N, CA, C and O of each residue as an XYZ file, in Angstrom:
628
protein
N      37.969    -61.851    -89.508
C      38.064    -63.123    -88.834
C      37.526    -64.250    -89.695
O      38.057    -65.361    -89.713
N      36.473    -63.934    -90.395
C      35.897    -64.965    -91.252
C      36.879    -65.339    -92.353
O      36.929    -66.481    -92.808
N      37.669    -64.333    -92.772
C      38.640    -64.584    -93.816
C      39.731    -65.520    -93.328
O      40.184    -66.385    -94.076
N      40.158    -65.358    -92.078
C      41.198    -66.219    -91.530
C      40.708    -67.651    -91.361
O      41.465    -68.594    -91.594
N      39.446    -67.827    -90.956
C      38.940    -69.187    -90.789
C      38.797    -69.872    -92.129
O      38.884    -71.097    -92.212
N      38.574    -69.087    -93.198
C      38.473    -69.693    -94.520
C      39.838    -70.122    -95.008
O      39.954    -71.134    -95.699
N      40.873    -69.376    -94.667
C      42.215    -69.722    -95.112
C      42.718    -71.017    -94.497
O      43.253    -71.864    -95.213
N      42.557    -71.202    -93.152
C      43.008    -72.481    -92.623
C      42.229    -73.662    -93.184
O      42.800    -74.733    -93.392
N      40.928    -73.486    -93.432
C      40.194    -74.621    -93.991
C      40.688    -74.923    -95.393
O      40.717    -76.079    -95.814
N      41.082    -73.869    -96.123
C      41.654    -74.115    -97.451
C      42.981    -74.827    -97.311
O      43.321    -75.696    -98.115
N      43.735    -74.451    -96.280
C      45.021    -75.120    -96.047
C      44.830    -76.571    -95.651
O      45.613    -77.440    -96.033
N      43.778    -76.824    -94.877
C      43.496    -78.196    -94.474
C      43.107    -79.018    -95.680
O      43.544    -80.156    -95.849
N      42.258    -78.409    -96.532
C      41.829    -79.167    -97.706
C      43.004    -79.398    -98.646
O      43.073    -80.430    -99.314
N      43.936    -78.436    -98.703
C      45.118    -78.615    -99.537
C      46.001    -79.716    -98.959
O      46.552    -80.536    -99.693
N      46.128    -79.723    -97.636
C      46.947    -80.761    -97.012
C      46.318    -82.139    -97.181
O      47.012    -83.128    -97.417
N      44.977    -82.188    -97.056
C      44.321    -83.476    -97.221
C      44.353    -83.906    -98.675
O      44.369    -85.101    -98.969
N      44.361    -82.943    -99.590
C      44.460    -83.305   -101.001
C      45.860    -83.783   -101.328
O      46.048    -84.625   -102.205
N      46.854    -83.238   -100.612
C      48.226    -83.633   -100.878
C      48.527    -85.009   -100.267
O      49.396    -85.726   -100.764
N      47.826    -85.375    -99.210
C      48.106    -86.654    -98.550
C      47.775    -87.858    -99.429
O      48.554    -88.811    -99.447
N      46.650    -87.862   -100.162
C      46.369    -89.035   -100.976
C      47.343    -89.228   -102.124
O      47.524    -90.357   -102.579
N      47.969    -88.178   -102.602
C      48.879    -88.322   -103.728
C      50.067    -89.195   -103.363
O      50.385    -90.107   -104.126
N      50.755    -88.967   -102.221
C      51.845    -89.879   -101.880
C      51.337    -91.286   -101.573
O      52.016    -92.266   -101.881
N      50.137    -91.399   -100.963
C      49.614    -92.723   -100.665
C      49.354    -93.476   -101.952
O      49.612    -94.677   -102.033
N      48.843    -92.778   -102.967
C      48.598    -93.419   -104.254
C      49.917    -93.801   -104.899
O      50.030    -94.860   -105.517
N      50.911    -92.939   -104.756
C      52.215    -93.222   -105.334
C      52.836    -94.442   -104.674
O      53.385    -95.302   -105.362
N      52.759    -94.532   -103.340
C      53.347    -95.675   -102.657
C      52.552    -96.940   -102.904
O      53.114    -98.035   -102.930
N      51.227    -96.795   -103.088
C      50.420    -97.984   -103.360
C      50.707    -98.512   -104.752
O      50.674    -99.724   -104.967
N      50.994    -97.612   -105.722
C      51.256    -98.082   -107.071
C      52.646    -98.677   -107.197
O      52.858    -99.553   -108.036
N      53.593    -98.235   -106.396
C      54.946    -98.758   -106.483
C      55.017   -100.234   -106.120
O      55.590   -101.006   -106.889
N      54.449   -100.681   -104.958
C      54.499   -102.111   -104.682
C      53.655   -102.913   -105.655
O      54.005   -104.047   -105.981
N      52.547   -102.347   -106.128
C      51.699   -103.084   -107.052
C      52.443   -103.353   -108.347
O      52.288   -104.420   -108.942
N      53.254   -102.390   -108.794
C      53.989   -102.606   -110.033
C      55.115   -103.613   -109.831
O      55.471   -104.322   -110.772
N      55.681   -103.694   -108.639
C      56.758   -104.654   -108.406
C      56.230   -106.023   -107.987
O      56.958   -107.012   -108.064
N      54.968   -106.094   -107.544
C      54.421   -107.376   -107.099
C      54.318   -108.391   -108.225
O      54.704   -109.540   -108.008
N      53.818   -108.048   -109.433
C      53.775   -109.064   -110.483
C      55.157   -109.570   -110.865
O      55.322   -110.749   -111.176
N      56.151   -108.688   -110.845
C      57.506   -109.138   -111.159
C      57.993   -110.127   -110.101
O      58.632   -111.126   -110.433
N      57.695   -109.854   -108.835
C      58.109   -110.734   -107.759
C      57.401   -112.076   -107.870
O      58.023   -113.126   -107.710
N      56.095   -112.044   -108.145
C      55.344   -113.284   -108.262
C      55.784   -114.061   -109.495
O      55.833   -115.290   -109.462
N      56.103   -113.371   -110.573
C      56.515   -114.047   -111.791
C      57.856   -114.737   -111.592
O      58.084   -115.807   -112.156
N      58.752   -114.146   -110.799
C      60.056   -114.760   -110.598
C      60.009   -115.866   -109.562
O      60.838   -116.774   -109.602
N      59.049   -115.816   -108.619
C      59.016   -116.850   -107.588
C      58.150   -118.041   -107.968
O      58.297   -119.111   -107.377
N      57.253   -117.890   -108.935
C      56.359   -118.988   -109.277
C      57.109   -120.193   -109.822
O      56.870   -121.297   -109.333
N      58.003   -120.060   -110.803
C      58.696   -121.256   -111.269
C      59.602   -121.863   -110.214
O      59.670   -123.086   -110.092
N      60.301   -121.029   -109.445
C      61.193   -121.590   -108.439
C      60.411   -122.206   -107.290
O      60.866   -123.181   -106.692
N      59.228   -121.651   -106.966
C      58.434   -122.250   -105.902
C      57.868   -123.579   -106.355
O      57.716   -124.488   -105.539
N      57.549   -123.722   -107.644
C      57.101   -125.006   -108.172
C      58.209   -126.035   -108.064
O      57.958   -127.186   -107.708
N      59.435   -125.627   -108.369
C      60.576   -126.526   -108.232
C      60.840   -126.835   -106.768
O      61.206   -127.959   -106.424
N      60.657   -125.844   -105.905
C      60.884   -126.060   -104.482
C      59.872   -127.053   -103.923
O      60.223   -127.917   -103.120
N      58.622   -126.930   -104.346
C      57.600   -127.865   -103.882
C      57.917   -129.265   -104.386
O      57.783   -130.243   -103.649
N      58.337   -129.358   -105.635
C      58.686   -130.660   -106.194
C      59.894   -131.248   -105.470
O      59.926   -132.447   -105.192
N      60.880   -130.419   -105.164
C      62.052   -130.893   -104.435
C      61.680   -131.366   -103.030
O      62.182   -132.385   -102.557
N      60.801   -130.621   -102.371
C      60.380   -131.002   -101.020
C      59.622   -132.324   -101.056
O      59.858   -133.202   -100.226
N      58.710   -132.467   -102.019
C      57.954   -133.724   -102.117
C      58.863   -134.903   -102.462
O      58.682   -136.003   -101.939
N      59.829   -134.677   -103.332
C      60.760   -135.744   -103.696
C      61.614   -136.144   -102.495
O      61.833   -137.332   -102.256
N      62.095   -135.162   -101.741
C      62.886   -135.450   -100.543
C      62.042   -136.173    -99.495
O      62.512   -137.108    -98.847
N      60.802   -135.735    -99.336
C      59.897   -136.386    -98.392
C      59.668   -137.841    -98.767
O      59.704   -138.719    -97.905
N      59.436   -138.099   -100.037
C      59.207   -139.465   -100.501
C      60.450   -140.334   -100.319
O      60.347   -141.490    -99.908
N      61.611   -139.787   -100.621
C      62.851   -140.547   -100.450
C      63.107   -140.872    -98.983
O      63.483   -141.996    -98.653
N      62.904   -139.893    -98.099
C      63.086   -140.145    -96.672
C      62.061   -141.145    -96.145
O      62.381   -141.979    -95.299
N      60.833   -141.061    -96.644
C      59.792   -142.007    -96.229
C      60.176   -143.422    -96.636
O      60.036   -144.353    -95.843
N      60.653   -143.591    -97.851
C      61.017   -144.923    -98.332
C      62.223   -145.492    -97.592
O      62.291   -146.697    -97.351
N      63.175   -144.634    -97.231
C      64.393   -145.106    -96.568
C      64.194   -145.342    -95.071
O      64.660   -146.347    -94.534
N      63.507   -144.424    -94.401
C      63.485   -144.436    -92.943
C      62.259   -145.112    -92.338
O      62.257   -145.397    -91.140
N      61.221   -145.376    -93.121
C      59.987   -145.920    -92.562
C      60.034   -147.442    -92.574
O      60.307   -148.047    -93.611
N      59.770   -148.063    -91.427
C      59.751   -149.531    -91.385
C      58.608   -150.107    -92.230
O      57.625   -149.425    -92.520
N      58.761   -151.368    -92.614
C      57.776   -152.014    -93.475
C      56.404   -152.106    -92.808
O      55.385   -151.981    -93.487
N      56.359   -152.322    -91.503
C      55.076   -152.386    -90.782
C      54.290   -151.090    -90.901
O      53.079   -151.098    -91.118
N      54.998   -149.980    -90.757
C      54.344   -148.672    -90.821
C      53.871   -148.398    -92.246
O      52.799   -147.826    -92.441
N      54.655   -148.800    -93.239
C      54.230   -148.641    -94.624
C      52.975   -149.460    -94.908
O      52.100   -149.020    -95.654
N      52.887   -150.631    -94.323
C      51.705   -151.467    -94.491
C      50.479   -150.800    -93.863
O      49.397   -150.808    -94.449
N      50.649   -150.229    -92.681
C      49.550   -149.501    -92.046
C      49.135   -148.291    -92.880
O      47.946   -147.996    -93.004
N      50.109   -147.597    -93.447
C      49.799   -146.439    -94.290
C      49.036   -146.860    -95.546
O      48.115   -146.164    -95.975
N      49.411   -147.983    -96.129
C      48.704   -148.477    -97.310
C      47.262   -148.844    -96.950
O      46.340   -148.568    -97.718
N      47.068   -149.465    -95.786
C      45.720   -149.814    -95.351
C      44.892   -148.556    -95.092
O      43.700   -148.523    -95.398
N      45.513   -147.533    -94.535
C      44.804   -146.284    -94.292
C      44.421   -145.608    -95.618
O      43.336   -145.038    -95.730
N      45.303   -145.671    -96.613
C      44.968   -145.124    -97.932
C      43.804   -145.909    -98.549
O      42.928   -145.321    -99.183
N      43.795   -147.233    -98.363
C      42.683   -148.053    -98.845
C      41.378   -147.646    -98.160
O      40.338   -147.556    -98.811
N      41.428   -147.401    -96.856
C      40.221   -146.993    -96.137
C      39.695   -145.644    -96.634
O      38.485   -145.448    -96.737
N      40.592   -144.733    -96.938
C      40.173   -143.437    -97.479
C      39.503   -143.642    -98.836
O      38.472   -143.031    -99.118
N      40.083   -144.501    -99.680
C      39.499   -144.756   -100.997
C      38.117   -145.395   -100.868
O      37.202   -145.030   -101.606
N      37.953   -146.332    -99.951
C      36.657   -146.975    -99.747
C      35.633   -145.959    -99.240
O      34.487   -145.962    -99.689
N      36.029   -145.103    -98.321
C      35.124   -144.077    -97.811
C      34.681   -143.117    -98.904
O      33.508   -142.749    -98.971
N      35.609   -142.710    -99.758
C      35.267   -141.817   -100.861
C      34.329   -142.522   -101.836
O      33.363   -141.921   -102.306
N      34.598   -143.774   -102.142
C      33.722   -144.525   -103.047
C      32.315   -144.671   -102.467
O      31.332   -144.538   -103.196
N      32.213   -144.938   -101.190
C      30.896   -145.045   -100.561
C      30.138   -143.728   -100.642
O      28.941   -143.708   -100.931
N      30.833   -142.640   -100.389
C      30.188   -141.339   -100.430
C      29.742   -140.998   -101.852
O      28.632   -140.504   -102.050
N      30.596   -141.259   -102.843
C      30.251   -140.982   -104.238
C      29.066   -141.846   -104.656
O      28.161   -141.360   -105.334
N      29.059   -143.100   -104.268
C      27.934   -143.973   -104.593
C      26.643   -143.451   -103.969
O      25.589   -143.471   -104.604
N      26.728   -142.993   -102.745
C      25.546   -142.453   -102.066
C      25.018   -141.219   -102.781
O      23.806   -141.037   -102.894
N      25.913   -140.376   -103.262
C      25.494   -139.163   -103.961
C      24.891   -139.511   -105.325
O      23.866   -138.948   -105.709
N      25.518   -140.429   -106.053
C      25.063   -140.740   -107.406
C      23.850   -141.659   -107.436
O      22.908   -141.406   -108.188
N      23.853   -142.709   -106.644
C      22.800   -143.723   -106.719
C      21.678   -143.474   -105.727
O      20.618   -144.093   -105.827
N      21.886   -142.606   -104.799
C      20.860   -142.359   -103.781
C      21.209   -143.095   -102.500
O      22.101   -143.942   -102.460
N      20.487   -142.747   -101.472
C      20.793   -143.326   -100.167
C      19.555   -143.987    -99.570
O      19.211   -143.740    -98.414
N      18.887   -144.828   -100.358
C      17.653   -145.427    -99.861
C      17.856   -146.182    -98.555
O      17.209   -145.844    -97.564
N      18.726   -147.191    -98.507
C      18.951   -147.755    -97.162
C      19.998   -146.897    -96.437
O      21.176   -147.248    -96.373
N      19.538   -145.776    -95.899
C      20.468   -144.808    -95.310
C      21.243   -145.415    -94.145
O      22.387   -145.032    -93.900
N      20.634   -146.355    -93.424
C      21.347   -147.017    -92.333
C      22.555   -147.782    -92.864
O      23.603   -147.820    -92.219
N      22.411   -148.382    -94.025
C      23.534   -149.125    -94.603
C      24.684   -148.184    -94.953
O      25.848   -148.488    -94.694
N      24.341   -147.027    -95.551
C      25.392   -146.067    -95.867
C      26.073   -145.571    -94.598
O      27.302   -145.541    -94.522
N      25.286   -145.185    -93.610
C      25.875   -144.694    -92.364
C      26.730   -145.753    -91.694
O      27.801   -145.450    -91.168
N      26.273   -146.969    -91.710
C      27.034   -148.051    -91.087
C      28.356   -148.290    -91.812
O      29.408   -148.395    -91.181
N      28.297   -148.374    -93.119
C      29.518   -148.608    -93.886
C      30.497   -147.454    -93.786
O      31.699   -147.665    -93.624
N      29.989   -146.245    -93.881
C      30.873   -145.081    -93.824
C      31.477   -144.910    -92.434
O      32.660   -144.600    -92.299
N      30.660   -145.115    -91.402
C      31.203   -144.998    -90.039
C      32.182   -146.125    -89.737
O      33.131   -145.937    -88.975
N      31.957   -147.288    -90.327
C      32.909   -148.381    -90.171
C      34.252   -148.016    -90.790
O      35.304   -148.292    -90.212
N      34.215   -147.403    -91.953
C      35.446   -146.994    -92.634
C      36.178   -145.913    -91.843
O      37.390   -145.992    -91.642
N      35.445   -144.922    -91.405
C      36.072   -143.830    -90.644
C      36.608   -144.344    -89.311
O      37.716   -143.992    -88.908
N      35.821   -145.176    -88.627
C      36.264   -145.723    -87.344
C      37.494   -146.592    -87.488
O      38.401   -146.529    -86.659
N      37.535   -147.406    -88.539
C      38.708   -148.252    -88.757
C      39.929   -147.411    -89.089
O      41.041   -147.756    -88.689
N      39.743   -146.317    -89.810
C      40.849   -145.406    -90.098
C      41.404   -144.817    -88.809
O      42.619   -144.745    -88.627
N      40.519   -144.400    -87.923
C      40.959   -143.805    -86.654
C      41.699   -144.838    -85.810
O      42.736   -144.533    -85.221
N      41.176   -146.044    -85.750
C      41.843   -147.098    -84.979
C      43.209   -147.439    -85.572
O      44.163   -147.676    -84.831
N      43.309   -147.464    -86.884
C      44.584   -147.759    -87.534
C      45.589   -146.630    -87.305
O      46.777   -146.884    -87.106
N      45.117   -145.394    -87.332
C      46.009   -144.269    -87.037
C      46.522   -144.354    -85.606
O      47.683   -144.046    -85.339
N      45.662   -144.769    -84.690
C      46.080   -144.938    -83.300
C      47.120   -146.045    -83.178
O      48.101   -145.904    -82.447
N      46.905   -147.136    -83.889
C      47.892   -148.225    -83.875
C      49.212   -147.759    -84.455
O      50.275   -148.094    -83.932
N      49.155   -146.996    -85.520
C      50.391   -146.498    -86.136
C      51.147   -145.592    -85.176
O      52.371   -145.676    -85.078
N      50.439   -144.738    -84.475
C      51.087   -143.827    -83.529
C      51.729   -144.610    -82.388
O      52.850   -144.309    -81.978
N      51.020   -145.612    -81.878
C      51.533   -146.365    -80.731
C      52.704   -147.268    -81.084
O      53.537   -147.551    -80.223
N      52.791   -147.729    -82.328
C      53.853   -148.672    -82.678
C      55.040   -148.027    -83.373
O      56.020   -148.716    -83.654
N      54.992   -146.740    -83.659
C      56.120   -146.060    -84.288
C      57.237   -145.879    -83.270
O      57.001   -145.479    -82.130
N      58.450   -146.178    -83.699
C      59.603   -146.102    -82.792
C      59.863   -144.687    -82.282
O      60.341   -144.520    -81.160
N      59.564   -143.689    -83.066
C      59.805   -142.308    -82.646
C      58.899   -141.906    -81.487
O      59.206   -140.957    -80.765
N      57.785   -142.617    -81.300
C      56.839   -142.281    -80.239
C      56.977   -143.189    -79.017
O      56.091   -143.196    -78.161
N      58.045   -143.939    -78.917
C      58.223   -144.852    -77.779
C      58.237   -144.117    -76.448
O      57.790   -144.660    -75.438
N      58.741   -142.895    -76.431
C      58.791   -142.150    -75.171
C      57.395   -141.734    -74.722
O      57.167   -141.539    -73.528
N      56.459   -141.596    -75.653
C      55.095   -141.217    -75.312
C      54.289   -142.389    -74.758
O      53.382   -142.192    -73.950
N      54.614   -143.597    -75.187
C      53.895   -144.804    -74.758
C      54.891   -145.832    -74.212
O      55.113   -146.865    -74.844
N      55.486   -145.567    -73.060
C      56.527   -146.488    -72.573
C      55.969   -147.835    -72.117
O      56.678   -148.839    -72.191
N      54.728   -147.888    -71.651
C      54.191   -149.133    -71.112
C      53.452   -149.962    -72.158
O      52.991   -151.062    -71.855
N      53.332   -149.450    -73.386
C      52.565   -150.150    -74.417
C      53.523   -150.846    -75.376
O      54.283   -150.198    -76.096
N      53.475   -152.170    -75.373
C      54.282   -152.931    -76.326
C      53.531   -153.000    -77.657
O      52.318   -152.795    -77.692
N      54.234   -153.281    -78.735
C      53.541   -153.403    -80.024
C      52.494   -154.522    -80.027
O      51.472   -154.413    -80.705
N      52.744   -155.590    -79.276
C      51.774   -156.690    -79.201
C      50.500   -156.247    -78.493
O      49.393   -156.581    -78.916
N      50.668   -155.496    -77.417
C      49.497   -155.011    -76.694
C      48.716   -154.008    -77.538
O      47.486   -154.028    -77.548
N      49.428   -153.131    -78.245
C      48.762   -152.157    -79.100
C      47.958   -152.868    -80.194
O      46.849   -152.449    -80.526
N      48.525   -153.948    -80.752
C      47.802   -154.692    -81.782
C      46.606   -155.417    -81.190
O      45.553   -155.481    -81.825
N      46.745   -155.970    -79.982
C      45.608   -156.635    -79.328
C      44.487   -155.631    -79.054
O      43.316   -155.944    -79.270
N      44.826   -154.442    -78.587
C      43.820   -153.400    -78.386
C      43.140   -153.033    -79.705
O      41.929   -152.815    -79.753
N      43.926   -152.969    -80.758
C      43.408   -152.648    -82.088
C      42.393   -153.704    -82.544
O      41.326   -153.364    -83.053
N      42.722   -154.952    -82.363
C      41.828   -156.031    -82.793
C      40.528   -156.002    -81.988
O      39.441   -156.112    -82.556
N      40.638   -155.853    -80.665
C      39.438   -155.833    -79.822
C      38.553   -154.637    -80.169
O      37.337   -154.782    -80.294
N      39.149   -153.475    -80.322
C      38.361   -152.283    -80.664
C      37.749   -152.402    -82.060
O      36.639   -151.920    -82.286
N      38.449   -153.033    -82.988
C      37.896   -153.244    -84.325
C      36.698   -154.174    -84.279
O      35.701   -153.944    -84.964
N      36.791   -155.223    -83.473
C      35.651   -156.135    -83.330
C      34.441   -155.419    -82.736
O      33.317   -155.612    -83.199
N      34.661   -154.612    -81.736
C      33.557   -153.852    -81.124
C      32.964   -152.873    -82.139
O      31.744   -152.758    -82.251
N      33.824   -152.172    -82.876
C      33.350   -151.226    -83.886
C      32.476   -151.925    -84.922
O      31.381   -151.459    -85.234
N      32.957   -153.026    -85.444
C      32.200   -153.711    -86.494
C      30.948   -154.384    -85.950
O      29.969   -154.526    -86.682
N      30.951   -154.795    -84.707
C      29.742   -155.336    -84.083
C      28.632   -154.272    -84.062
O      27.483   -154.554    -84.403
N      28.994   -153.051    -83.656
C      28.008   -151.975    -83.643
C      27.560   -151.588    -85.049
O      26.385   -151.294    -85.268
N      28.491   -151.588    -86.000
C      28.124   -151.222    -87.369
C      27.189   -152.261    -87.987
O      26.243   -151.896    -88.686
N      27.435   -153.537    -87.742
C      26.554   -154.580    -88.279
C      25.185   -154.493    -87.613
O      24.165   -154.657    -88.283
N      25.144   -154.244    -86.335
C      23.852   -154.099    -85.663
C      23.094   -152.863    -86.116
O      21.864   -152.846    -86.077
N      23.797   -151.842    -86.539
C      23.129   -150.616    -86.987
C      22.433   -150.824    -88.325
O      21.435   -150.163    -88.611
N      22.951   -151.742    -89.154
C      22.326   -152.005    -90.460
C      20.916   -152.570    -90.272
O      20.025   -152.235    -91.052
N      20.694   -153.382    -89.304
C      19.450   -154.081    -88.967
C      19.492   -155.485    -89.446
O      18.532   -156.232    -89.255
């Protein structure tokens, strides 16, 4: 009986030894084909990304109204100012920390308000804001900007 129990355990160990061999074989097969796949898709994916960006830029220039482009330019300016403030704070120090917080929060708040104005005045979003005219959206923008900057100036001291 002891001999029979030793034989099945040997069979089990043989079966378990045989199982990793096909797993190793299948694991090496995709690994060997993966670099070839990545090598062939990398140049075409670079071209695809470039084509997508070029198409996006062309559609943006053709289909976007001048008002929206102006808002986008102002938002890009706000991002640049925010980055410059942060870099200055890191390099030169933040001694008047209230001034940094006030300026940075003013930039971020104005960006958010401008994004809201852009969303409300875009023609594609008219169904979302049926009761808001572009004049009213701009008036709300101006009032909220004044309130934002009032708090930021008061925060400086």
